[in-house]
Backbone as CSV, one residue per row, in Angstrom:
resi,resn,N_x,N_y,N_z,CA_x,CA_y,CA_z,C_x,C_y,C_z
1,MET,-39.760,19.571,-19.378,-40.048,20.398,-20.554,-39.550,21.824,-20.338
2,PHE,-39.753,22.365,-19.101,-39.308,23.736,-18.832,-37.807,23.861,-18.993
3,LYS,-37.058,22.901,-18.437,-35.604,22.980,-18.524,-35.151,22.903,-19.972
4,ARG,-35.820,22.050,-20.758,-35.434,21.926,-22.166,-35.684,23.227,-22.907
5,LEU,-36.833,23.865,-22.644,-37.140,25.130,-23.298,-36.176,26.218,-22.858
6,PHE,-35.772,26.203,-21.575,-34.828,27.203,-21.082,-33.513,27.117,-21.837
7,VAL,-32.966,25.906,-21.920,-31.678,25.737,-22.595,-31.813,26.035,-24.076
8,ALA,-32.933,25.635,-24.694,-33.145,25.924,-26.117,-33.205,27.420,-26.357
9,GLY,-33.847,28.152,-25.438,-33.908,29.606,-25.575,-32.545,30.240,-25.461
10,LEU,-31.737,29.721,-24.553,-30.374,30.227,-24.402,-29.567,29.989,-25.665
11,ILE,-29.702,28.792,-26.230,-28.969,28.475,-27.453,-29.387,29.405,-28.576
12,LEU,-30.725,29.631,-28.692,-31.232,30.486,-29.768,-30.718,31.903,-29.606
13,ALA,-30.815,32.456,-28.392,-30.354,33.818,-28.199,-28.864,33.922,-28.430
14,PHE,-28.176,32.894,-28.094,-26.739,32.885,-28.335,-26.437,32.793,-29.837
15,VAL,-27.225,32.302,-30.312,-26.888,32.145,-31.748,-26.937,33.446,-32.589
16,LEU,-28.483,34.028,-31.725,-28.780,35.195,-32.521,-27.387,36.133,-32.555
17,SER,-23.419,33.457,-36.038,-22.100,33.870,-36.533,-21.939,33.077,-37.886
18,LEU,-13.571,29.216,-49.095,-12.890,29.154,-50.316,-11.924,30.303,-50.261
19,SER,-11.125,30.259,-49.957,-10.083,31.230,-49.692,-10.300,32.513,-50.459
20,GLY,-9.996,33.616,-49.812,-10.061,34.919,-50.452,-8.749,35.630,-50.225
21,ASP,-8.734,36.934,-50.471,-7.518,37.705,-50.294,-7.238,37.930,-48.816
22,VAL,-5.975,37.911,-48.447,-5.560,38.233,-47.091,-5.071,39.678,-47.085
23,PHE,-5.524,40.446,-46.084,-5.239,41.876,-46.074,-4.108,42.192,-45.105
24,ALA,-3.171,42.993,-45.568,-2.092,43.437,-44.689,-2.628,44.419,-43.662
25,ALA,-3.570,45.266,-44.073,-4.195,46.208,-43.147,-5.498,45.616,-42.654
26,GLY,-5.922,46.012,-41.441,-7.144,45.477,-40.873,-8.378,45.997,-41.588
27,VAL,-9.501,45.316,-41.357,-10.776,45.731,-41.925,-11.712,46.119,-40.790
28,LYS,-12.567,47.079,-41.065,-13.551,47.542,-40.098,-14.771,46.635,-40.167
29,LEU,-15.169,46.084,-39.037,-16.325,45.208,-38.988,-17.532,45.980,-38.477
30,GLN,-18.563,46.073,-39.294,-19.801,46.705,-38.859,-20.946,46.269,-39.768
31,TYR,-22.128,46.237,-39.176,-23.322,45.905,-39.949,-23.710,47.102,-40.807
32,ASP,-24.113,46.821,-42.038,-24.466,47.897,-42.966,-25.763,47.533,-43.685
33,LEU,-26.815,47.335,-42.906,-28.115,46.969,-43.456,-28.918,48.231,-43.745
34,GLN,-29.511,48.286,-44.925,-30.246,49.476,-45.354,-31.753,49.286,-45.161
35,LYS,-32.454,50.398,-45.037,-33.908,50.352,-44.908,-34.501,49.605,-46.101
36,GLY,-35.361,48.647,-45.804,-35.971,47.836,-46.854,-35.258,46.525,-47.117
37,ASP,-34.026,46.374,-46.610,-33.290,45.120,-46.800,-33.989,43.966,-46.082
38,SER,-33.926,42.786,-46.688,-34.463,41.576,-46.069,-33.442,40.456,-46.241
39,THR,-33.080,39.805,-45.142,-32.101,38.723,-45.163,-32.720,37.482,-44.539
40,LYS,-32.548,36.349,-45.211,-33.145,35.100,-44.743,-32.057,34.078,-44.451
41,TYR,-32.195,33.395,-43.310,-31.249,32.363,-42.912,-31.984,31.041,-42.676
42,ARG,-31.317,29.947,-43.048,-31.811,28.617,-42.697,-31.000,28.110,-41.508
43,MET,-31.691,27.673,-40.468,-31.029,27.171,-39.272,-31.349,25.693,-39.096
44,LYS,-30.302,24.879,-38.917,-30.467,23.458,-38.634,-29.754,23.136,-37.326
45,MET,-30.479,22.499,-36.419,-29.909,22.208,-35.108,-30.196,20.765,-34.707
46,LYS,-29.143,20.052,-34.331,-29.265,18.707,-33.781,-28.908,18.767,-32.304
47,THR,-29.758,18.203,-31.464,-29.481,18.193,-30.034,-29.730,16.811,-29.456
48,THR,-28.920,16.473,-28.469,-29.146,15.287,-27.652,-29.297,15.763,-26.220
49,THR,-30.460,15.533,-25.646,-30.789,16.060,-24.324,-30.961,14.928,-23.325
50,SER,-30.334,15.087,-22.156,-30.514,14.151,-21.047,-31.041,14.930,-19.850
51,ILE,-32.144,14.460,-19.272,-32.730,15.101,-18.095,-32.817,14.062,-16.985
52,GLY,-32.125,14.326,-15.875,-32.116,13.398,-14.755,-32.848,13.962,-13.553
53,ALA,-33.760,13.164,-12.993,-34.513,13.577,-11.805,-35.100,12.348,-11.135
54,LEU,-35.086,12.350,-9.809,-35.687,11.269,-9.021,-35.139,9.896,-9.416
55,GLY,-33.839,9.860,-9.699,-33.195,8.600,-10.014,-33.445,8.083,-11.410
56,LYS,-34.109,8.869,-12.244,-34.394,8.456,-13.613,-33.754,9.427,-14.601
57,VAL,-33.425,8.923,-15.789,-32.835,9.756,-16.840,-33.672,9.615,-18.105
58,GLU,-34.101,10.738,-18.629,-34.848,10.762,-19.882,-33.946,11.339,-20.968
59,LYS,-33.848,10.652,-22.101,-33.007,11.105,-23.200,-33.854,11.403,-24.426
60,MET,-33.462,12.452,-25.142,-34.187,12.862,-26.340,-33.208,13.291,-27.421
61,ASP,-33.461,12.856,-28.645,-32.713,13.320,-29.814,-33.646,14.182,-30.649
62,THR,-33.203,15.387,-30.947,-34.059,16.337,-31.648,-33.347,16.903,-32.864
63,ASP,-34.058,16.933,-33.989,-33.595,17.610,-35.197,-34.579,18.728,-35.500
64,THR,-34.068,19.948,-35.563,-34.934,21.104,-35.790,-34.424,21.914,-36.973
65,GLU,-35.332,22.308,-37.835,-35.012,23.213,-38.937,-35.981,24.381,-38.895
66,MET,-35.466,25.577,-39.120,-36.304,26.774,-39.103,-35.664,27.841,-39.974
67,PHE,-36.408,28.898,-40.223,-35.888,30.033,-40.976,-35.955,31.280,-40.105
68,LEU,-34.886,32.071,-40.166,-34.837,33.370,-39.500,-34.820,34.440,-40.583
69,VAL,-35.822,35.308,-40.571,-35.923,36.381,-41.560,-35.781,37.718,-40.844
70,GLN,-34.855,38.544,-41.315,-34.621,39.865,-40.724,-34.919,40.942,-41.755
71,ARG,-35.814,41.847,-41.393,-36.207,42.944,-42.277,-35.866,44.269,-41.603
72,VAL,-35.224,45.164,-42.349,-34.848,46.474,-41.808,-36.004,47.437,-42.046
73,LEU,-36.656,47.843,-40.963,-37.804,48.745,-41.067,-37.384,50.195,-41.196
74,ASP,-36.250,50.533,-40.581,-35.807,51.928,-40.618,-34.330,51.999,-40.252
75,ARG,-33.717,53.111,-40.615,-32.324,53.400,-40.249,-32.229,54.897,-40.041
76,ASP,-31.844,55.316,-38.826,-31.891,56.741,-38.509,-30.591,57.461,-38.876
77,ALA,-30.514,58.732,-38.502,-29.367,59.567,-38.867,-28.066,59.076,-38.232
78,LYS,-28.168,58.338,-37.113,-26.987,57.798,-36.453,-26.694,56.369,-36.923
79,ASN,-27.396,55.946,-37.974,-27.226,54.616,-38.574,-27.692,53.472,-37.677
80,VAL,-28.496,53.797,-36.660,-29.118,52.747,-35.849,-30.211,52.084,-36.679
81,MET,-30.161,50.763,-36.756,-31.108,50.010,-37.584,-32.247,49.452,-36.734
82,TYR,-33.475,49.631,-37.211,-34.662,49.080,-36.557,-35.051,47.833,-37.334
83,ILE,-34.876,46.666,-36.712,-34.975,45.388,-37.416,-36.135,44.558,-36.879
84,LEU,-36.933,44.037,-37.798,-37.996,43.093,-37.469,-37.498,41.692,-37.802
85,SER,-37.431,40.826,-36.797,-36.960,39.453,-36.996,-38.104,38.481,-36.766
86,SER,-38.173,37.462,-37.597,-39.213,36.445,-37.433,-38.608,35.061,-37.579
87,ILE,-39.014,34.154,-36.697,-38.627,32.750,-36.771,-39.806,32.006,-37.366
88,GLU,-39.593,31.393,-38.527,-40.696,30.854,-39.316,-40.460,29.393,-39.704
89,ASN,-41.554,28.736,-40.067,-41.511,27.385,-40.649,-40.670,26.413,-39.827
90,VAL,-40.933,26.369,-38.535,-40.202,25.467,-37.649,-40.675,24.029,-37.864
91,LYS,-39.727,23.135,-38.073,-40.010,21.716,-38.222,-39.116,20.953,-37.247
92,THR,-39.729,20.089,-36.428,-38.984,19.375,-35.400,-39.259,17.879,-35.472
93,ILE,-38.197,17.102,-35.372,-38.312,15.646,-35.283,-37.746,15.222,-33.932
94,LEU,-38.566,14.580,-33.114,-38.176,14.158,-31.775,-38.102,12.636,-31.726
95,ASN,-36.903,12.128,-31.461,-36.684,10.676,-31.410,-37.222,9.981,-32.655
96,GLY,-36.988,10.608,-33.819,-37.369,10.007,-35.084,-38.795,10.245,-35.520
97,THR,-39.588,10.948,-34.706,-40.994,11.184,-35.024,-41.267,12.674,-35.151
98,PRO,-41.868,13.128,-36.248,-42.221,14.551,-36.378,-43.181,14.966,-35.263
99,VAL,-42.931,16.130,-34.657,-43.795,16.599,-33.576,-45.036,17.262,-34.165
100,ASP,-46.035,17.431,-33.321,-47.285,18.047,-33.746,-47.044,19.473,-34.228
101,GLU,-47.788,19.874,-35.246,-47.611,21.207,-35.822,-47.865,22.301,-34.800
102,LYS,-48.731,22.054,-33.819,-48.998,23.055,-32.783,-47.750,23.338,-31.958
103,VAL,-46.944,22.299,-31.715,-45.696,22.482,-30.968,-44.718,23.317,-31.778
104,ASN,-44.632,23.061,-33.082,-43.757,23.862,-33.941,-44.176,25.324,-33.934
105,LYS,-45.471,25.573,-33.965,-45.976,26.947,-33.980,-45.588,27.698,-32.710
106,GLN,-45.495,26.988,-31.590,-45.117,27.633,-30.335,-43.690,28.170,-30.382
107,ALA,-42.852,27.571,-31.221,-41.462,28.018,-31.336,-41.308,29.198,-32.286
108,GLU,-42.327,29.456,-33.100,-42.260,30.581,-34.027,-42.568,31.875,-33.283
109,GLN,-41.869,32.929,-33.627,-42.061,34.200,-32.945,-41.599,35.356,-33.815
110,VAL,-42.030,36.545,-33.420,-41.650,37.781,-34.105,-41.181,38.765,-33.044
111,PHE,-40.033,39.415,-33.287,-39.542,40.413,-32.339,-38.802,41.510,-33.092
112,THR,-38.646,42.636,-32.443,-37.944,43.769,-33.043,-36.757,44.162,-32.181
113,MET,-35.807,44.865,-32.784,-34.655,45.359,-32.032,-34.067,46.573,-32.732
114,HIS,-33.439,47.421,-31.940,-32.644,48.532,-32.452,-31.173,48.146,-32.299
115,MET,-30.412,48.205,-33.391,-29.022,47.764,-33.372,-28.113,48.806,-34.005
116,GLU,-26.999,49.079,-33.332,-25.987,49.976,-33.876,-25.148,49.231,-34.923
117,PRO,-24.432,49.955,-35.797,-23.575,49.291,-36.789,-22.544,48.346,-36.167
118,SER,-22.118,48.619,-34.931,-21.143,47.754,-34.263,-21.724,46.397,-33.898
119,GLY,-23.053,46.278,-33.941,-23.707,45.053,-33.501,-24.284,45.167,-32.110
120,LYS,-24.019,46.273,-31.436,-24.586,46.483,-30.108,-26.092,46.664,-30.222
121,ILE,-26.836,45.861,-29.475,-28.292,45.920,-29.498,-28.765,46.811,-28.361
122,LEU,-29.521,47.840,-28.725,-29.958,48.833,-27.747,-31.202,48.395,-26.999
123,ASP,-32.121,47.716,-27.681,-33.338,47.240,-27.031,-33.998,46.186,-27.904
124,THR,-34.864,45.396,-27.289,-35.653,44.401,-28.016,-37.078,44.413,-27.485
125,GLN,-37.987,43.975,-28.327,-39.384,43.824,-27.927,-39.937,42.540,-28.531
126,GLY,-40.605,41.738,-27.703,-41.289,40.553,-28.198,-40.498,39.268,-28.191
127,LEU,-39.212,39.304,-27.779,-38.396,38.095,-27.805,-38.777,37.191,-26.642
128,LYS,-39.133,35.940,-26.949,-39.566,35.001,-25.922,-38.402,34.094,-25.521
129,THR,-37.568,34.582,-24.634,-36.484,33.776,-24.095,-36.054,34.379,-22.775
130,GLU,-35.418,33.552,-21.932,-34.987,34.030,-20.621,-33.781,34.949,-20.707
131,MET,-33.129,35.008,-21.865,-31.914,35.797,-22.000,-32.106,36.848,-23.067
132,SER,-31.783,38.081,-22.755,-32.017,39.164,-23.693,-30.966,39.178,-24.791
133,MET,-31.334,39.762,-25.936,-30.386,39.910,-27.031,-29.241,40.829,-26.634
134,GLN,-29.536,41.797,-25.740,-28.459,42.679,-25.294,-27.359,41.880,-24.614
135,GLN,-27.735,40.825,-23.857,-26.752,40.010,-23.162,-25.943,39.149,-24.126
136,MET,-26.589,38.653,-25.190,-25.946,37.693,-26.078,-25.360,38.321,-27.339
137,GLN,-25.306,39.630,-27.388,-24.906,40.317,-28.605,-23.463,40.018,-29.008
138,LEU,-23.221,40.005,-30.317,-21.867,39.976,-30.861,-21.557,41.391,-31.307
139,ALA,-20.901,42.153,-30.445,-20.551,43.533,-30.764,-19.097,43.572,-31.221
140,PHE,-18.866,44.198,-32.370,-17.523,44.277,-32.924,-16.710,45.371,-32.241
141,PRO,-15.379,45.216,-32.207,-14.529,46.280,-31.659,-14.559,47.506,-32.558
142,SER,-14.240,48.650,-31.992,-14.297,49.905,-32.749,-13.143,50.040,-33.735
143,ASP,-12.015,49.388,-33.454,-10.847,49.485,-34.332,-10.888,48.405,-35.419
144,PRO,-10.218,48.641,-36.555,-10.109,47.606,-37.592,-9.444,46.349,-37.031
145,VAL,-9.775,45.199,-37.599,-9.232,43.934,-37.110,-8.461,43.234,-38.221
146,ASP,-7.558,42.376,-37.815,-6.800,41.543,-38.744,-6.647,40.166,-38.116
147,VAL,-6.048,39.243,-38.827,-5.873,37.885,-38.326,-5.139,37.906,-36.987
148,GLY,-5.682,37.198,-36.007,-5.090,37.138,-34.681,-5.720,38.074,-33.672
149,LYS,-6.505,39.048,-34.135,-7.154,39.987,-33.232,-8.216,39.277,-32.399
150,SER,-8.224,39.530,-31.077,-9.208,38.929,-30.179,-9.884,39.995,-29.336
151,TRP,-11.100,39.706,-28.922,-11.794,40.555,-27.955,-12.731,39.694,-27.129
152,GLU,-13.111,40.190,-25.960,-13.912,39.410,-25.024,-15.153,40.172,-24.589
153,ASN,-16.118,39.416,-24.124,-17.321,39.980,-23.538,-17.733,39.071,-22.390
154,VAL,-17.864,39.625,-21.201,-18.270,38.850,-20.029,-19.685,39.243,-19.645
155,LEU,-20.558,38.250,-19.576,-21.938,38.489,-19.194,-22.105,38.164,-17.722
156,PRO,-22.440,39.138,-16.894,-22.603,38.866,-15.465,-23.793,37.956,-15.198
157,ALA,-23.749,37.253,-14.094,-24.856,36.383,-13.707,-26.098,37.211,-13.412
158,THR,-27.248,36.653,-13.738,-28.529,37.303,-13.468,-29.444,36.308,-12.763
159,GLU,-30.624,36.768,-12.403,-31.584,35.875,-11.751,-32.003,34.751,-12.690
160,GLN,-32.153,35.079,-13.993,-32.559,34.071,-14.961,-31.404,33.158,-15.357
161,VAL,-30.206,33.747,-15.479,-29.010,32.983,-15.858,-28.000,33.149,-14.731
162,PRO,-27.943,32.186,-13.797,-27.212,32.378,-12.543,-25.698,32.274,-12.641
163,THR,-25.158,32.050,-13.816,-23.721,31.868,-13.986,-23.179,32.862,-15.005
164,ALA,-22.072,33.518,-14.667,-21.454,34.446,-15.611,-20.892,33.675,-16.808
165,LEU,-20.993,34.280,-17.991,-20.492,33.664,-19.218,-19.384,34.528,-19.806
166,LYS,-18.304,33.890,-20.219,-17.186,34.588,-20.846,-17.137,34.217,-22.317
167,MET,-17.248,35.221,-23.184,-17.216,35.008,-24.625,-15.918,35.572,-25.191
168,THR,-15.229,34.770,-25.985,-13.983,35.198,-26.617,-14.112,35.042,-28.128
169,TYR,-13.758,36.096,-28.859,-13.822,36.089,-30.323,-12.422,36.353,-30.872
170,THR,-12.017,35.576,-31.873,-10.692,35.717,-32.469,-10.807,35.663,-33.987
171,VAL,-10.206,36.645,-34.666,-10.186,36.643,-36.131,-9.218,35.557,-36.590
172,ASP,-9.749,34.578,-37.332,-8.955,33.415,-37.721,-8.344,33.568,-39.111
173,LYS,-9.149,33.994,-40.084,-8.671,34.079,-41.468,-9.713,34.799,-42.313
174,PHE,-9.403,34.949,-43.604,-10.339,35.519,-44.570,-10.695,34.436,-45.585
175,GLU,-11.973,34.337,-45.936,-12.436,33.352,-46.913,-13.521,33.968,-47.784
176,LYS,-13.701,33.377,-48.958,-14.809,33.769,-49.827,-15.909,32.728,-49.673
177,VAL,-17.100,33.163,-49.276,-18.242,32.278,-49.043,-19.430,32.792,-49.848
178,GLN,-19.988,31.934,-50.688,-21.112,32.300,-51.554,-20.816,33.587,-52.337
179,GLY,-19.566,33.704,-52.782,-19.164,34.847,-53.584,-18.877,36.111,-52.812
180,MET,-18.917,36.051,-51.480,-18.691,37.236,-50.657,-17.400,37.097,-49.866
181,ASP,-16.639,38.197,-49.761,-15.415,38.209,-48.965,-15.790,38.263,-47.488
182,CYS,-15.351,37.248,-46.745,-15.742,37.126,-45.340,-14.524,37.083,-44.426
183,VAL,-14.689,37.633,-43.243,-13.730,37.428,-42.174,-14.289,36.297,-41.318
184,VAL,-13.432,35.326,-41.005,-13.853,34.169,-40.218,-13.450,34.402,-38.768
185,ILE,-14.432,34.387,-37.892,-14.215,34.674,-36.476,-14.484,33.412,-35.670
186,LYS,-13.487,32.965,-34.926,-13.695,31.843,-34.018,-14.313,32.356,-32.718
187,SER,-15.295,31.624,-32.220,-15.943,32.025,-30.974,-15.815,30.919,-29.937
188,LYS,-15.741,31.329,-28.688,-15.691,30.373,-27.578,-16.467,30.955,-26.407
189,VAL,-17.357,30.157,-25.854,-18.161,30.584,-24.709,-17.993,29.563,-23.598
190,VAL,-17.609,30.036,-22.415,-17.488,29.162,-21.251,-18.162,29.836,-20.070
191,SER,-18.685,29.026,-19.181,-19.325,29.549,-17.976,-18.335,29.559,-16.827
192,GLU,-18.488,30.536,-15.952,-17.663,30.604,-14.763,-18.332,29.819,-13.641
193,ALA,-17.557,29.467,-12.631,-18.093,28.675,-11.526,-19.198,29.442,-10.806
194,ALA,-20.285,28.740,-10.500,-21.402,29.369,-9.790,-21.033,29.587,-8.330
195,LYS,-21.685,30.552,-7.703,-21.447,30.822,-6.297,-21.939,29.656,-5.447
196,SER,-21.246,29.409,-4.349,-21.625,28.326,-3.456,-23.031,28.552,-2.912
197,GLY,-23.837,27.496,-2.925,-25.190,27.606,-2.397,-26.216,28.084,-3.388
198,ALA,-25.826,28.308,-4.633,-26.773,28.785,-5.641,-27.843,27.728,-5.895
199,VAL,-29.092,28.181,-6.042,-30.209,27.267,-6.276,-30.100,26.634,-7.656
200,SER,-29.601,27.401,-8.621,-29.494,26.912,-9.991,-28.096,27.183,-10.522
201,GLN,-27.559,26.234,-11.285,-26.237,26.384,-11.874,-26.307,26.106,-13.371
202,LEU,-25.465,26.804,-14.116,-25.427,26.641,-15.565,-24.000,26.361,-16.001
203,ASP,-23.837,25.359,-16.865,-22.517,24.995,-17.375,-22.556,25.077,-18.897
204,VAL,-21.730,25.955,-19.464,-21.708,26.167,-20.908,-20.283,26.024,-21.419
205,ASN,-20.119,25.275,-22.484,-18.823,25.159,-23.148,-19.096,24.971,-24.633
206,ALA,-18.887,26.024,-25.402,-19.240,25.981,-26.823,-18.181,26.684,-27.656
207,THR,-17.973,26.171,-28.857,-17.068,26.802,-29.811,-17.797,26.952,-31.138
208,GLY,-17.350,27.910,-31.930,-18.023,28.124,-33.202,-17.198,28.934,-34.176
209,GLN,-17.771,29.136,-35.347,-17.189,29.977,-36.385,-18.269,30.886,-36.943
210,ILE,-17.933,32.155,-37.066,-18.835,33.148,-37.642,-18.195,33.656,-38.927
211,PHE,-18.937,33.616,-40.021,-18.457,34.114,-41.310,-19.188,35.426,-41.587
212,PHE,-18.439,36.540,-41.526,-19.040,37.865,-41.670,-18.572,38.512,-42.962
213,ALA,-19.531,38.822,-43.851,-19.217,39.504,-45.111,-19.031,40.988,-44.811
214,TYR,-17.768,41.418,-44.727,-17.493,42.769,-44.241,-17.815,43.845,-45.268
215,LYS,-17.871,43.519,-46.546,-18.246,44.522,-47.547,-19.759,44.735,-47.552
216,GLU,-20.522,43.651,-47.422,-21.983,43.740,-47.381,-22.491,44.091,-45.988
217,GLY,-21.658,43.857,-44.968,-22.048,44.185,-43.602,-23.098,43.260,-43.029
218,LYS,-22.919,41.934,-43.218,-23.899,40.993,-42.682,-23.253,39.636,-42.429
219,ILE,-23.853,38.863,-41.534,-23.403,37.507,-41.271,-23.855,36.598,-42.406
220,VAL,-22.937,35.733,-42.867,-23.238,34.781,-43.928,-23.479,33.384,-43.355
221,LYS,-22.701,33.040,-42.337,-22.825,31.706,-41.748,-22.386,31.745,-40.299
222,ASN,-23.037,30.920,-39.478,-22.670,30.781,-38.076,-22.811,29.311,-37.702
223,ALA,-21.745,28.709,-37.215,-21.771,27.296,-36.827,-21.300,27.167,-35.386
224,VAL,-22.043,26.397,-34.583,-21.734,26.252,-33.162,-21.855,24.794,-32.756
225,ILE,-20.873,24.315,-32.004,-20.929,22.996,-31.377,-20.622,23.193,-29.899
226,GLY,-21.441,22.599,-29.039,-21.169,22.804,-27.630,-22.039,21.977,-26.710
227,THR,-21.787,22.169,-25.427,-22.535,21.507,-24.366,-23.155,22.561,-23.468
228,PHE,-24.452,22.430,-23.242,-25.176,23.320,-22.350,-25.799,22.458,-21.251
229,GLY,-25.427,22.723,-20.014,-25.966,21.932,-18.910,-26.472,22.813,-17.788
230,SER,-27.381,22.287,-16.999,-27.896,23.045,-15.861,-28.284,22.097,-14.742
231,VAL,-28.178,22.597,-13.519,-28.616,21.869,-12.331,-29.481,22.809,-11.512
232,THR,-30.696,22.397,-11.245,-31.627,23.210,-10.471,-32.208,22.373,-9.346
233,ASN,-32.183,22.914,-8.145,-32.786,22.235,-7.004,-34.252,22.629,-6.895
234,GLN,-35.131,21.644,-6.889,-36.561,21.889,-6.779,-37.154,21.059,-5.651
235,ILE,-38.220,21.582,-5.045,-38.919,20.873,-3.987,-39.954,19.949,-4.621
236,ILE,-39.758,18.650,-4.447,-40.677,17.655,-4.988,-41.122,16.750,-3.848
237,GLU,-42.426,16.746,-3.575,-43.005,15.948,-2.496,-42.300,16.219,-1.177
238,GLY,-42.024,17.509,-0.932,-41.433,17.926,0.329,-39.942,17.727,0.441
239,LYS,-39.303,17.230,-0.602,-37.864,17.010,-0.583,-37.181,17.839,-1.668
240,THR,-35.954,18.268,-1.370,-35.168,19.006,-2.357,-34.492,18.019,-3.302
241,GLU,-34.843,18.117,-4.569,-34.310,17.198,-5.562,-33.596,17.976,-6.667
242,PRO,-32.388,17.529,-7.062,-31.701,18.185,-8.180,-32.272,17.728,-9.523
243,ILE,-32.520,18.683,-10.409,-32.931,18.396,-11.780,-31.725,18.698,-12.666
244,VAL,-31.164,17.668,-13.281,-29.929,17.810,-14.059,-30.255,17.714,-15.547
245,THR,-29.870,18.736,-16.288,-30.115,18.766,-17.729,-28.793,18.955,-18.470
246,LYS,-28.575,18.157,-19.511,-27.386,18.294,-20.351,-27.809,18.221,-21.802
247,VAL,-27.369,19.191,-22.592,-27.738,19.256,-24.004,-26.475,19.353,-24.859
248,LEU,-26.300,18.410,-25.776,-25.232,18.475,-26.770,-25.816,19.106,-28.025
249,VAL,-25.160,20.144,-28.527,-25.725,20.947,-29.608,-24.785,20.994,-30.810
250,ASP,-25.372,20.864,-31.996,-24.661,21.064,-33.261,-25.579,21.921,-34.127
251,LEU,-25.221,23.187,-34.294,-26.100,24.145,-34.970,-25.376,24.829,-36.118
252,VAL,-26.068,24.968,-37.243,-25.529,25.687,-38.398,-26.593,26.640,-38.918
253,MET,-26.200,27.885,-39.140,-27.084,28.892,-39.719,-26.433,29.425,-40.986
254,ASP,-27.129,29.297,-42.128,-26.601,29.739,-43.421,-27.534,30.765,-44.039
255,ILE,-26.952,31.757,-44.699,-27.760,32.734,-45.411,-28.393,32.066,-46.632
256,VAL,-29.621,32.453,-46.943,-30.340,31.926,-48.100,-30.456,33.035,-49.124
257,LYS,-29.909,32.805,-50.308,-29.967,33.820,-51.361,-31.215,33.642,-52.208
């Protein structure tokens, strides 16, 4: 259960991305949320989880639906936004059976963050996951972007996440989504090889698309497909045993009007 929650938390924090006109000049990407604004997203995630330990393999198929609501509490003179985020109405089906409502409630949470217009998160409070939003942030480049523009972000290994992660973002095209002009950004996340002798290892390989409404300054849609795996050595009955976890993920987050 711990390993499953760890990987689920990583996926959530990571998450936390009709043809339109194509621009000859680049567009500036930045969040432009005003005080009092409220944005609601519906998130649907399908996962297939395999956990191997002591010669046995446990498999689980999970369908989860939830809502992410972001409310802007304040915006200061430097345009830093103070945002209250809540994960609400979590519904989970495990191996075809709805889980107990108490379990769904455990996944619901409320947290706050200060975010610059670039998407850089300055701090968070109340987020229940092993990985901070600062680590998983999608920060836009300072210069305008156009089709073909790429940028990278490398997350160094930490005690909680023992493997460095390399994130690559590439502007793919422009599209109109739900009546909004969006820049479509392809994302790719891969893990680097863990150091020899590490107690825990993490393997990540995920691709996605982020639809960002650059005039409104907000994400409209984020879709991710990937594999998240981990190997942790634990002492069980006096012996060192590897706990192997692999999660196949298909996640879609859409704005709700």
